[in-house]
N, C-alpha and C positions, 0 to 999 in steps of 0.2 A: 281408209278411215279418216274422217273429217276432224281435224284438230286446229281450229283457227289460231293464228299466231298472236293475235292481240289479246287473247284471254289468259287468265291464270287458271291453274288446276290443282286438285288435291289428289292424294294417293287413293282416296275413296271415291273418285270419279265424279266430283262436282266441278263445274266450271264457274269462274268468277269474272264478271265484267265491271270495271269501275265506270260509273255514270258521271256525267258532267257536274252533277251536284255533290259528288263525293260519296254517294251511296254505292252499294255493291248489289248487282243482280246475281243471283245464284240459280243454277240449274244443274241438270245431270248431263254428262257428256254423251256424245253419239255412241261411243263404245259401251257405256252403261245401258243406254236404252236398247241397244242391239242385243246385249247379253241378257237383259231382262225379258225381251220380247214384248208383245202387245200389252201396253199399260191399260189397266181397268179401273184403278183407284189411286187418288193422290190426296194425302192429308198434309196440310201446311201449318207452320207455326202461327200463333196469334200475333197480330200487330201489337207492338209494345213489349213483347217478350224479350228478355235479356238473355243472350246466349254466351256460353263460353266456347272458346275454340275447341273443335272436336266433339262438341255435344250433339247427340242425335236430336234433331228438331223437326223432322218431317219424314213421311213414309211414302214410297211409291210401290204400288202393287201391280204385278202383271199376272197373266194367266199361269206363269211358271213359279213365281216367288214374290215375296215382299222384301223390300230393302230399305234400311234407314238412310236418311240423308243427314249429313253432318254439317255443322257450322264451320266454315273455313277459317274464320277468325272470331274473336269476341266482339260483341256489339249488340245492337237492338234492332229487332225486326220493325221495319217501317212500312212494308206492304206485302201482301200475299196475292198471288195471281189466281183469282177465282175462276178465270177462264179455263185454266188447265185442270182445275178441280172438276168443272162441269164436263170437259172434253179432254180426258187424259191422253187420248190418241194423238193430240196435237204434238206432244213431246216426241212421239215416235216419228211423226212426219218431219219435224225439224227441231232437234234437241236444243240448238243454239238460239233459235228465234223465240222459244217459249220458256222464259224464266219461271222459277217456282216462287221465290220470295226475294225481297230486297231488304238489306240491312244497312244500318249506319255503323261503320266499324268503330270500336272503342279506341283503336290506335291504327292509323293508316299505315304505319311502318310495318305492321304484321303481314301485309301483303307480300313483302319481300321474301317471306318464308315459304310462299307457295311455289308450285312448279310452273315453269314456263312451258310453252308448247313443245319444245325439243325434249325436255325432261319427261313430260307426260307421254309423248310418243314413244320414248325409250321404255318407260314403265309398262305400257300396254303391249309393246312388242315382246317383252320378257315374260309376260303373264302366260 
């Protein structure tokens, strides 16, 4: 299972990468895309939407099931990846190269509450 060490993770299987400008890129983990199977539909939050931590804000749908995507921290959506909306299978091909949306965190300190790669690896091993 691919769990890049430089990313943060949530218990609901989102990955978070801090970009150079301080924004966060959010996607679903390799574990999540594998469990879902072939993705056929992705719905993303609107740019400008304000999110609270843990709020359902996007949906990924596969041939097996639909799954909500949750905001890892509070903040504002600053970008949505239209590329994955048009071709959801890109997330199956490389979950970490294909972010879903970007947000500006309300409080960068909230990132410390997220899981590191070791904690996430342990979480999925116990599942």
